[in-house]
C-alpha positions as CSV (number, residue, x, y, z in Angstrom):
1,X,-12.9,-10.3,-21.1
2,X,-13.4,-7.2,-19.0
3,X,-13.4,-7.3,-15.2
4,X,-13.6,-4.5,-12.5
5,X,-10.8,-5.6,-10.1
6,X,-7.8,-3.4,-10.6
7,X,-5.2,-5.3,-8.6
8,X,-4.1,-8.5,-10.2
9,X,-1.7,-11.2,-9.4
10,X,-0.5,-13.8,-11.9
11,X,-0.9,-17.4,-10.4
12,X,-1.1,-21.1,-11.4
13,X,-3.8,-23.3,-10.1
14,X,-2.2,-25.6,-7.4
15,X,-5.3,-27.7,-6.4
16,X,-8.9,-27.9,-6.5
17,X,-11.5,-29.3,-4.0
18,X,-14.9,-29.6,-5.6
19,X,-18.1,-29.5,-3.7
20,X,-21.7,-29.7,-4.8
21,X,-22.1,-25.9,-4.7
22,X,-18.8,-24.4,-4.1
23,X,-15.2,-25.4,-5.0
24,X,-12.0,-24.4,-3.2
25,X,-9.2,-23.5,-5.6
26,X,-5.6,-22.8,-4.3
27,X,-3.0,-20.9,-6.3
28,X,0.8,-20.6,-6.5
29,X,1.8,-17.0,-7.1
30,X,4.2,-17.0,-10.1
31,X,4.7,-13.4,-10.7
32,X,5.3,-10.5,-8.3
33,X,2.6,-7.9,-8.5
34,X,2.1,-4.3,-7.4
35,X,-0.8,-3.8,-4.9
36,X,-2.7,-0.7,-4.0
37,X,-4.8,0.1,-0.9
38,X,-7.0,3.1,0.1
39,X,-7.1,3.9,3.7
40,X,-8.0,7.0,5.8
41,X,-5.4,9.8,6.1
42,X,-5.7,9.3,9.9
43,X,-4.6,5.6,9.5
44,X,-1.8,6.5,7.2
45,X,-0.5,9.1,9.6
46,X,-0.9,6.8,12.6
47,X,1.2,4.2,10.7
48,X,3.7,7.0,9.7
49,X,3.8,5.5,6.2
50,X,6.5,6.9,3.9
51,X,8.0,5.6,0.5
52,X,10.6,2.9,1.2
53,X,9.0,1.6,4.4
54,X,8.6,-2.2,4.5
55,X,5.0,-3.3,5.4
56,X,3.0,-6.5,5.6
57,X,-0.1,-6.4,3.3
58,X,-3.0,-8.3,4.7
59,X,-5.7,-8.7,1.9
60,X,-9.2,-8.5,3.3
61,X,-11.7,-9.2,0.5
62,X,-14.8,-11.1,-0.2
63,X,-13.7,-12.2,-3.8
64,X,-10.7,-13.5,-5.5
65,X,-11.6,-13.5,-9.2
66,X,-9.7,-16.1,-11.3
67,X,-9.5,-14.9,-15.0
68,X,-8.2,-17.4,-17.5
69,X,-6.5,-16.0,-20.6
70,X,-8.5,-15.8,-23.9
71,X,-7.8,-18.5,-26.4
C-alpha cells in the first residue's frame, strides 16, 4: 500500500473508542522515529537552530494515518 505521508512512527494500538461515525484510536509508540519539519528561514534564524540543539517537537496535523502491514 502506498501513502503520501513521509514521516512515520511505529506504534501499537493501545485502545479504541468507537462511535457511530468516528472512532478514537490511541497508540503506544514502540520505535523511535526521525521527524522532519519545514519552516521559514526567518523562524529557523529566530530560534537559532543548529545541529545538536535539543528541541521539543509539537506536531500540528489534521491527520494521523494508521497503516497496517500487508499480510
